[in-house]
DRENTORKOL-3810 file (N, C-alpha, C; in nm, 4 decimals):
REM DRENTORKOL-3810
@n.u->-0.5750; n.v->-0.5008; n.w->-1.0606; ca.u->-0.4276; ca.v->-0.3486; ca.w->-1.0670; c.u->-0.3054; c.v->-0.4258; c.w->-0.9610
@n.u->-0.2625; n.v->-0.4098; n.w->-0.9669; ca.u->-0.1366; ca.v->-0.4094; ca.w->-0.8763; c.u->-0.1133; c.v->-0.4050; c.w->-0.7723
@n.u->-0.1753; n.v->-0.2476; n.w->-0.7156; ca.u->-0.1819; ca.v->-0.1760; ca.w->-0.6043; c.u->-0.2378; c.v->-0.2350; c.w->-0.5309
@n.u->-0.3838; n.v->-0.2764; n.w->-0.5358; ca.u->-0.4564; ca.v->-0.3771; ca.w->-0.4823; c.u->-0.4559; c.v->-0.4945; c.w->-0.4464
@n.u->-0.3613; n.v->-0.5913; n.w->-0.5144; ca.u->-0.2688; ca.v->-0.7566; ca.w->-0.5178; c.u->-0.2290; c.v->-0.7309; c.w->-0.3714
@n.u->-0.1028; n.v->-0.6443; n.w->-0.3683; ca.u->-0.0214; ca.v->-0.6182; ca.w->-0.2756; c.u->-0.0034; c.v->-0.5312; c.w->-0.2049
@n.u->-0.1516; n.v->-0.4479; n.w->-0.1953; ca.u->-0.1642; ca.v->-0.4003; ca.w->-0.0280; c.u->-0.2056; c.v->-0.4921; c.w->0.0274
@n.u->-0.3141; n.v->-0.6061; n.w->0.0058; ca.u->-0.4065; ca.v->-0.7196; ca.w->0.0125; c.u->-0.3509; c.v->-0.8017; c.w->0.0695
@n.u->-0.1736; n.v->-0.8577; n.w->-0.0187; ca.u->-0.1072; ca.v->-0.9387; ca.w->0.0368; c.u->-0.0181; c.v->-0.8553; c.w->0.1877
@n.u->-0.0024; n.v->-0.7275; n.w->0.2552; ca.u->0.1002; ca.v->-0.7031; ca.w->0.2758; c.u->-0.0585; c.v->-0.6585; c.w->0.4152
@n.u->-0.1616; n.v->-0.6493; n.w->0.4250; ca.u->-0.2541; ca.v->-0.6269; ca.w->0.4810; c.u->-0.2667; c.v->-0.7922; c.w->0.5254
@n.u->-0.2823; n.v->-0.8337; n.w->0.4713; ca.u->-0.2933; ca.v->-1.0421; ca.w->0.5198; c.u->-0.1805; c.v->-1.0267; c.w->0.6209
@n.u->-0.0142; n.v->-1.0433; n.w->0.5312; ca.u->0.0891; ca.v->-1.0851; ca.w->0.6438; c.u->0.0860; c.v->-0.9755; c.w->0.7256
@n.u->0.0501; n.v->-0.9243; n.w->0.7833; ca.u->0.0730; ca.v->-0.8134; ca.w->0.9228; c.u->-0.0668; c.v->-0.8622; c.w->0.9930
@n.u->-0.1753; n.v->-0.9091; n.w->0.9646; ca.u->-0.2411; ca.v->-0.9351; ca.w->1.0750; c.u->-0.2336; c.v->-1.0899; c.w->1.0890
@n.u->-0.1571; n.v->-1.1318; n.w->1.0185; ca.u->-0.1210; ca.v->-1.2619; ca.w->1.0499; c.u->0.0208; c.v->-1.2996; c.w->1.1696
@n.u->0.0757; n.v->-1.1660; n.w->1.1707; ca.u->0.2347; ca.v->-1.1192; ca.w->1.2076; c.u->0.1684; c.v->-0.9925; c.w->1.3347
@n.u->0.0769; n.v->-0.9486; n.w->1.3244; ca.u->-0.0175; ca.v->-0.8627; ca.w->1.4716; c.u->-0.0419; c.v->-0.9476; c.w->1.5663
@n.u->0.0410; n.v->-0.8996; n.w->1.7043; ca.u->0.0513; ca.v->-0.9865; ca.w->1.8389; c.u->0.1269; c.v->-1.0622; c.w->1.8196
@n.u->0.2412; n.v->-1.1180; n.w->1.7301; ca.u->0.3278; ca.v->-1.1806; ca.w->1.7688; c.u->0.3978; c.v->-1.1163; c.w->1.8763
@n.u->0.5016; n.v->-1.2412; n.w->1.9734; ca.u->0.5631; ca.v->-1.1130; ca.w->1.9939; c.u->0.7387; c.v->-1.1772; c.w->2.0667
@n.u->0.8463; n.v->-1.2567; n.w->1.8687; ca.u->0.9259; ca.v->-1.2506; ca.w->1.8651; c.u->0.9905; c.v->-1.1530; c.w->1.8174
@n.u->1.1331; n.v->-1.0842; n.w->1.8652; ca.u->1.1564; ca.v->-0.9751; ca.w->1.7687; c.u->1.1536; c.v->-0.9936; c.w->1.5814
@n.u->1.2126; n.v->-1.1050; n.w->1.5146; ca.u->1.2097; ca.v->-1.1117; ca.w->1.4352; c.u->1.0545; c.v->-1.0843; c.w->1.4035
@n.u->0.9625; n.v->-1.0935; n.w->1.3809; ca.u->0.8674; ca.v->-1.0928; ca.w->1.3479; c.u->0.7658; c.v->-1.0035; c.w->1.4334
@n.u->0.8759; n.v->-0.8896; n.w->1.4676; ca.u->0.8438; ca.v->-0.7577; ca.w->1.4968; c.u->0.9066; c.v->-0.6120; c.w->1.4236
@n.u->1.0331; n.v->-0.7031; n.w->1.3604; ca.u->1.0939; ca.v->-0.5941; ca.w->1.2743; c.u->0.9762; c.v->-0.6176; c.w->1.1324
@n.u->0.9849; n.v->-0.7710; n.w->1.0992; ca.u->0.9174; ca.v->-0.7629; ca.w->1.0097; c.u->0.7485; c.v->-0.6894; c.w->0.9601
@n.u->0.7419; n.v->-0.6933; n.w->1.0874; ca.u->0.5859; ca.v->-0.6503; ca.w->1.0915; c.u->0.5924; c.v->-0.4705; c.w->0.9955
@n.u->0.6772; n.v->-0.4442; n.w->1.0822; ca.u->0.7339; ca.v->-0.3040; ca.w->1.0400; c.u->0.7511; c.v->-0.2970; c.w->0.8718
@n.u->0.8605; n.v->-0.3777; n.w->0.8983; ca.u->0.9007; ca.v->-0.3747; ca.w->0.7252; c.u->0.7844; c.v->-0.3568; c.w->0.6513
@n.u->0.6746; n.v->-0.4575; n.w->0.6536; ca.u->0.5971; ca.v->-0.4649; ca.w->0.5578; c.u->0.4514; c.v->-0.3483; c.w->0.6136
@n.u->0.4467; n.v->-0.3533; n.w->0.6581; ca.u->0.3430; ca.v->-0.1468; ca.w->0.7434; c.u->0.4074; c.v->-0.0163; c.w->0.6903
@n.u->0.5715; n.v->-0.0740; n.w->0.6635; ca.u->0.6095; ca.v->0.0268; ca.w->0.5940; c.u->0.6140; c.v->0.0331; c.w->0.3956
@n.u->0.6079; n.v->-0.1020; n.w->0.3942; ca.u->0.6133; ca.v->-0.1233; ca.w->0.2360; c.u->0.4465; c.v->-0.0957; c.w->0.1993
@n.u->0.3934; n.v->-0.1236; n.w->0.3136; ca.u->0.2340; ca.v->-0.0912; ca.w->0.3619; c.u->0.1790; c.v->0.0534; c.w->0.2769
@n.u->0.2181; n.v->0.1242; n.w->0.3481; ca.u->0.2148; ca.v->0.2795; ca.w->0.2949; c.u->0.2576; c.v->0.3037; c.w->0.2129
@n.u->0.3595; n.v->0.2554; n.w->0.1960; ca.u->0.4645; ca.v->0.3560; ca.w->0.0860; c.u->0.3377; c.v->0.3074; c.w->-0.0253
@n.u->0.3007; n.v->0.1935; n.w->-0.0076; ca.u->0.2061; ca.v->0.1218; ca.w->-0.2576; c.u->0.1000; c.v->0.2156; c.w->-0.1522
@n.u->0.0232; n.v->0.2644; n.w->-0.0488; ca.u->-0.0931; ca.v->0.3722; ca.w->-0.0482; c.u->-0.0953; c.v->0.5091; c.w->-0.0765
@n.u->0.0393; n.v->0.5215; n.w->-0.1210; ca.u->0.0632; ca.v->0.7008; ca.w->-0.1319; c.u->0.0897; c.v->0.6133; c.w->-0.2617
@n.u->0.1593; n.v->0.5596; n.w->-0.3269; ca.u->0.1538; ca.v->0.5166; ca.w->-0.4753; c.u->0.0731; c.v->0.5107; c.w->-0.5048
@n.u->-0.0024; n.v->0.4396; n.w->-0.4694; ca.u->-0.1265; ca.v->0.4366; ca.w->-0.5060; c.u->-0.2511; c.v->0.5532; c.w->-0.5697
@n.u->-0.2233; n.v->0.6258; n.w->-0.5002; ca.u->-0.3171; ca.v->0.7617; ca.w->-0.4597; c.u->-0.2122; c.v->0.8545; c.w->-0.5882
@n.u->-0.1201; n.v->0.8499; n.w->-0.4999; ca.u->-0.0383; ca.v->0.9062; ca.w->-0.6133; c.u->-0.0972; c.v->0.8821; c.w->-0.8134
@n.u->-0.0950; n.v->0.7717; n.w->-0.7652; ca.u->-0.1131; ca.v->0.6967; ca.w->-0.9792; c.u->-0.2410; c.v->0.7476; c.w->-0.9834
@n.u->-0.3784; n.v->0.7186; n.w->-0.8998; ca.u->-0.5332; ca.v->0.7849; ca.w->-0.9173; c.u->-0.5366; c.v->0.9542; c.w->-0.9232
@n.u->-0.4026; n.v->1.0260; n.w->-0.8734; ca.u->-0.3883; ca.v->1.1358; ca.w->-0.8625; c.u->-0.3840; c.v->1.2221; c.w->-1.0755
@n.u->-0.2734; n.v->1.1325; n.w->-1.0607; ca.u->-0.2460; ca.v->1.1725; ca.w->-1.1825; c.u->-0.2954; c.v->1.1369; c.w->-1.3024
@n.u->-0.3639; n.v->1.0119; n.w->-1.2769; ca.u->-0.4769; ca.v->0.9551; ca.w->-1.3221; c.u->-0.6004; c.v->1.0662; c.w->-1.4111
@n.u->-0.6393; n.v->1.1228; n.w->-1.2485; ca.u->-0.7313; ca.v->1.2354; ca.w->-1.2262; c.u->-0.7200; c.v->1.3415; c.w->-1.3603
@n.u->-0.5522; n.v->1.3780; n.w->-1.2886; ca.u->-0.5295; ca.v->1.5035; ca.w->-1.3586; c.u->-0.5482; c.v->1.4787; c.w->-1.5474
@n.u->-0.4804; n.v->1.3692; n.w->-1.5533; ca.u->-0.4556; ca.v->1.3083; ca.w->-1.6971; c.u->-0.6095; c.v->1.3830; c.w->-1.7780
@n.u->-0.7674; n.v->1.2933; n.w->-1.6873; ca.u->-0.8865; ca.v->1.2483; ca.w->-1.7756; c.u->-0.8981; c.v->1.4210; c.w->-1.7722
@n.u->-0.8929; n.v->1.4870; n.w->-1.6436; ca.u->-0.9439; ca.v->1.6421; ca.w->-1.6812; c.u->-0.8840; c.v->1.7184; c.w->-1.7778
@n.u->-0.7692; n.v->1.6988; n.w->-1.8196; ca.u->-0.6776; ca.v->1.7771; ca.w->-1.9041; c.u->-0.7316; c.v->1.7363; c.w->-2.0407
@n.u->-0.7714; n.v->1.5902; n.w->-2.1186; ca.u->-0.8005; ca.v->1.5355; ca.w->-2.1790; c.u->-0.9380; c.v->1.6262; c.w->-2.2171
@n.u->-1.0643; n.v->1.5915; n.w->-2.0977; ca.u->-1.1691; ca.v->1.6358; ca.w->-2.1028; c.u->-1.2290; c.v->1.7038; c.w->-2.0702
@n.u->-1.1363; n.v->1.8044; n.w->-2.0159; ca.u->-1.1605; ca.v->1.9546; ca.w->-1.9574; c.u->-1.3055; c.v->1.9829; c.w->-1.8128
@n.u->-1.3198; n.v->2.0933; n.w->-1.8217; ca.u->-1.3888; ca.v->2.1102; ca.w->-1.7378; c.u->-1.5273; c.v->1.9975; c.w->-1.7499
END
């Protein structure tokens, strides 16, 4: 699934940049962190919509 791969890549990159004192890396870390948060929201929305479609199709 696309979300899992992208979320994992963001997590790995944040881990790599964590603790860096370089201002450029600090800015990059913030960008990746925002992207990570956005991906988590998108993934949650995807699963919520999928569950709703399943519920509408199958009923209670």
